[in-house]
N, C-alpha and C positions, 0 to 999 in steps of 0.2 A: 499680487492680487490687491485690488483696490479696497480700502477700508474707510471708515468714517473720518478718521483724522486726516487722511489724504484728501478726501473731498473738502473738508473744512479748510485745509491749507490752500487748495486751489481757489476756493471761493474768496478766501481772505485776500488772495493776491489778485483778485479781479478777473479770474478766468471764467469762461462760460461752462456751466455744468451740463451733463448729458442726461438722457433718459435713464440710463443705468445708474447714474449717481443719485438721482432723485428716488428711483425705485429702492435703492439700498437704504437711503435715509428713512423712507416711509415704511419699508418692510421691517426694519430693525428699530423703529422709533420707541417701542416699549421696553426694549432691552438696552438702548443707548443710555449713556450717562447723562443726567440732566444738564451738566455743563456743556456737553456736546450739542444738545438741542439749542441751548442759549447762544452758543457760538455760531451755530448755523443761522439762527434768526438774525443775529446781529450782523453777520457777514452779508446776508441778503439785504439788510437794511442799509448798511454803509455803501456797498458796491452796487446795489440794485439788482433787479431781475429783468432780463430782456423779455420781449414778447414771447419768444420761443421758450425760454426757461419757465416763464409763468405757465404756459400751456403744458409743458412737460411735468411741472410740479403738480398742477391741477389733476392731470391724468394719473400720476403716481398716487396722489391722495385718494382719488376715486377708487382705484383698484386695490387700495390697502385693506378694503373691507367688502361687505356685501353691497349689492346694488340690484335694482330692478331692471328688467329688460326694457329697452327703449321701444316704445310703441306709439303709433299714431293716435292722437286724441288725448295723450297725457300732457297736461299743461300745469304751470304754476307761476307764481310771482314771488319776488323778494324785494323787501324794502330795507334800506340802510338805516331806518329808524328815525322817529320823530316824536312830537308831542301831540297826542290825540290820533295817532296813526293806527287806525282800526280796520283798514280796508280789506285785509286778508279774510277777516271773519265774515264780511259781507260777500266778498268776491268768490270764495271757494264754493259755497252752496249755490250761488247764482250760476256759476260756470257749470256745476253738476246738473242743474236744472236745464241748462242749454245743451247738454249732451256730452260734456267733457268729463274726463277722468282727472281728479285733482288729488295727487299724493303730496300734500303740503307738510314739509318739515319746517318747523318754526322754532323761535328761540324765546328766551326770557328777556326782560328789560334790563338795562344797565344804566346807572346814573339817571339822568333826566328823561331818557327815552323809555317809553312803555314797551312791554313785550307781549306778543300775541298769546303765548302760553300762559303768562300770568293772568291775562284777561279771561281766558277760557276757564282757568281754574277757580274763578269766582262763581262759576256755575256749579251748584252742589252735585257731586258725583261725576263730573266730567273728567275722564281719564286721558291725560296728555302723554302717557307713556305706553303707547301701543307696541306690541311685538311685531316682528317682521311678518309673521303669519297673519296677524290682524290687519296690518297694512295691506298685504296682498289681497285679502278678501274684500276690501272696501273700495268703492269707486270714488269716494270723497272722504278725506280725513284731514285733520290738523293735529300733528303730534310732535313730540320732541325727537331730536336725533337719538338713535339707539347706539349702544356701544359697538354694534356690528357695522354701522354705516360710517365710512370715512374715519376710522379710528385714528389715523395719522393726523387728521385735522384737529381732533379733540386734544391730543397730546401737544401738538405744536401751538395751538391757541393758548393753552394753559401756560406754556413757556413764554409766548409773546406778551401775555398779560402782565407778567412780572419782570420783564426785561426791557421795557420801553421800546418794543418793536411792533406794536399793534398797527401804527399808521402806514406801514410799508404797502404800497399799492399792489405789488405782485403777491404778497402774502395774504392781503385782504381778498384779492381776486380768487386765489386758489382755494381759500377757506370756504368762500360762498359757493363758487361754481362746482367744486367737487361734491358738495352735499346735494346741490340741485341736480347734477348729472346722475347721482346715485338713484334719484327718483325715477329714472327712465323716461325723461321728458322728450316730447317732440318740440314743444315751444315753451319759452320762458320770457316773462316781462320783468324788467328790473326798475324799481322806483328808487332813483338815486337822489336823495334829498340834499338841498343846498341852502345855506343860510345860517343864522345865528344859533338856531336850536338843532342844527344837523351836525354830524361829525365832519362833513365836508363844508367848510364855511364859505368857500368861494366857488363861483361857477367853473373856474379853471380847474380846481381840484376835483369837483364833481364830474366834470367832463373826462378828466384823465382816468378816474376810476370807472366811469361808465364805458369808455372805449376799451379799457383793459378787460372788463368782465364780458363784454360782447364778443371780443376776439377769442377769449378763452372758451366761452360757451360754444362758439361756432367751430372751434378746433375739435370739439367733441360731438359735432354734428347736431347740435341743438340750434333751433331757429330762435335767436335771441334779439331782443331790442331793449334799449334802456330809455327811460323817461326821466329827465332831470326836472325836479319839481321844487317849488319854494317851500322852505320850512322856517319862516320867521314868525308866523302866527299859528296858534293851535289849530289843528284840523277838526272841523265840526264844532259842536257846542259843549261836548262833555270830555273831561279828562279824568282818568282814574279807572281802575280795572272793571269793577261792576258797572260803573257809570258808562263806560264805553260799550259794554255788552248791551246795556239798555239802548244806547244810540244805534248799535248795529241792528237790533230788532226793529227800531224805527225805520232804518234804511231799507231793510228787507220788506217792510210793510209799505214802502213807497213814500215815506215821510222824512227822508234823510236830508241833511243840510246840503245846499248846493255845492259847496267846495268838496265835501266828502264824496258825493255822488259823481262829481266831475272826475275825480281820481278813479273811482271804481269803474265807471263806464269806459274811460279811456284805457284802463288796463285790460278790461275784457275785450275791447275793440282790437287792441294790439295783439291779442291772442287769437283773434278771428271769431269771436263769439258775441252775438247781440243778446245781452242779458235783459234788456229793457222790458220785453214782453213778460219775462219770467218774474221780474220784480212786480210788474203790474198785476199779473194774474195770481200771485201768491205761491207759485210753485217753488220759487227760490226760498221763501220762508219755510215751506214744507220740507225742503232739502236740509235746511239748517236744523229744524226740529228732529228730523230723522238722523242726522249726523250726531246730534247730542245723544240720542238714544243708543245708537251704535257704539258710542264711546262712553257708555256707562251711566248716563243720566236716566233716572227712573221715568217711565213713560208719562206718569201723571205730573211729575215735576216739569218735564219738557213741555207738556201742554200748558201748564200754568205759566211757565216762562214766556211763552208766546202771548198768552191772553192777558197776563198781568205781571210784567217782569219784576216789579219791586216786591211782589209777594214771595218771590223766590230768591232774588239777589240780595246780598248784604248791603246795607247803607248805614254809615256811621250816624249815631243818634243826634249829635249836636249839629245844628244848622246855623251857619253864620252868613249873614247877607252882607255883601260888599256894595256900598252905595257910592254913586258918582260924587266927587267933591266939587264938580263944576259942570256947567252946561256947555254943550258943544258936540262936535262930531268925534267919534272914537277914531283916532288916526292910527293907532297901533295897539296891539295886544302882544306883549313880549312872551313868546312861547318858552324861551329858555328860562326866564324868571319863574314862570308858572311851573314848568317841569321840575326845576330845582326845589321850589317850595313844596310841591307835592311829594317829592322824594324825601325831603326832610321830615315831613309829617308821617311818613310810613307807607305811602302808596308806591314808592319805587325803592330801588336798592343801589347800594354802592359796591356790593360784593355778591358773588353767585349764591352764597348760602343764606343770605338774609331772608327772614320771613316778612311777608307783606300783610298789610291790612287792606283786604280787597274792598272794604266798604268806604274807604276814604275817597272823596272825589269832588269835582268841581263842575258846576253848570255855568256856562257863559251865556247870559241872557240877551246880550246885544253883540252882534259881530262887528268887525271893523267896518267903518263907513256909516254906522248908525248914528242918529242924532239923539242925545239924551239930555234930560234936564238935571240940574243939580239935585242930588238926593235920590234919584232913581236907582233901583237895584240893578247892577250890571253883572253880578255873579253871585252864585250861592255855593258855599263851601260846606261839605259834610265831613266832620271829624269826630273822633271819639271824645266823650266827656273827659275832661281833665288833661287834655293834650296842651302842651305849651304853645301859646299863640303869640309869643313875643315877637315873632318874625312876620306876623300878619301884614305889616306895612309893605313887605315885598309884593304882596298881591295887589295893593293899590298902585305900586310903582309900575306894575306890568301894563297898566292902562294909561294911554296918552290921549290927550284931547286937543282939538284945534277948531278954528272958526271956519275952515274950508274942508269940504267933504273930500276925502282922498279918492284918487282914481282906483277903480277896481282892477286888480291884477289876477289873471287866471293862475292856477297852481302850476301849470305846465310851462317850463322855460324852453325846453328843446327836447328832441328825440334823437337818439344815437342808434344807428342800425349797422 
């Protein structure tokens, strides 16, 4: 009879594992010795996972727990994470307004990348921990992964996080796609970010991950496409949890920054929905308000959030203006430096249990390509009184200037289907 040590030995020796091997690992993952999980993750990292093995592991993770029935019209997106990445919060209600069912499971931020769940929790009363029953009853929600959904993924990810095995493409793929498949999706669009503030630094690495996830999704009968997008400059004008909720409301009111709406619209288009009329006529904003109420926000608070966001959202009391030290065109805004600095201030986390200050945030007043005079305000930082600002020069270093206006580059690099 095959047992876990036998599976580990075969993977250690470079053999290809079978469906029954992966099923055994995933079904016994909570009773397996932690050393066995670490050995499994390391063997997969050293010897790799084939396309077939990745598909089989993804399926085993999916069926290790509860899942929703796959149905037409159930759609979602996933982003690999970036700075100012707020599109899910705009896209979900807009898709719902266009007639889609959106069962969105999202995550928290890690390091310099912000998380959708952290941003939504800056809204007073917003419940990001829905039960399966509450998810089933809603046509549009954004919630955390529950213990019942893909439990094998949760256990294996915790192991990967402390064993140096997070970057393995097959393990990343199975982790993401198993959760998305559990949502019962017909269609899925993936935003695979590429650049200095992304986890995938090069287009080559981003393409490898995109192709792997598309194939794994299709093996589970999901219509998947991946969009490889640039993540060198912050997305939009605002960075920080409550600050990005403020900008999401602006987007839903039809006043969003061009680069943010470029991403939102092309993600909706990839899923087969034209959300532009619903942004224009306010129905997408109405869906956002209704989603907030369904997920625990007091109705009066939800109305105030739409009418006057800063009357509801937290904003740190100390305002620091960043002024340009020279005249010229802004040729670069380093999203990684900004994300790292915001994280150190308390807007992001370096571990899963850290508490955030949702009121810390940054407004960028001039995007890349703008001409500014020396002394003009190029950014506004909100931080709590008494916070150490000794590393504030990092913020100045994030902005680069030149005498020639840089060429505009769209966010989209390529699409993988």
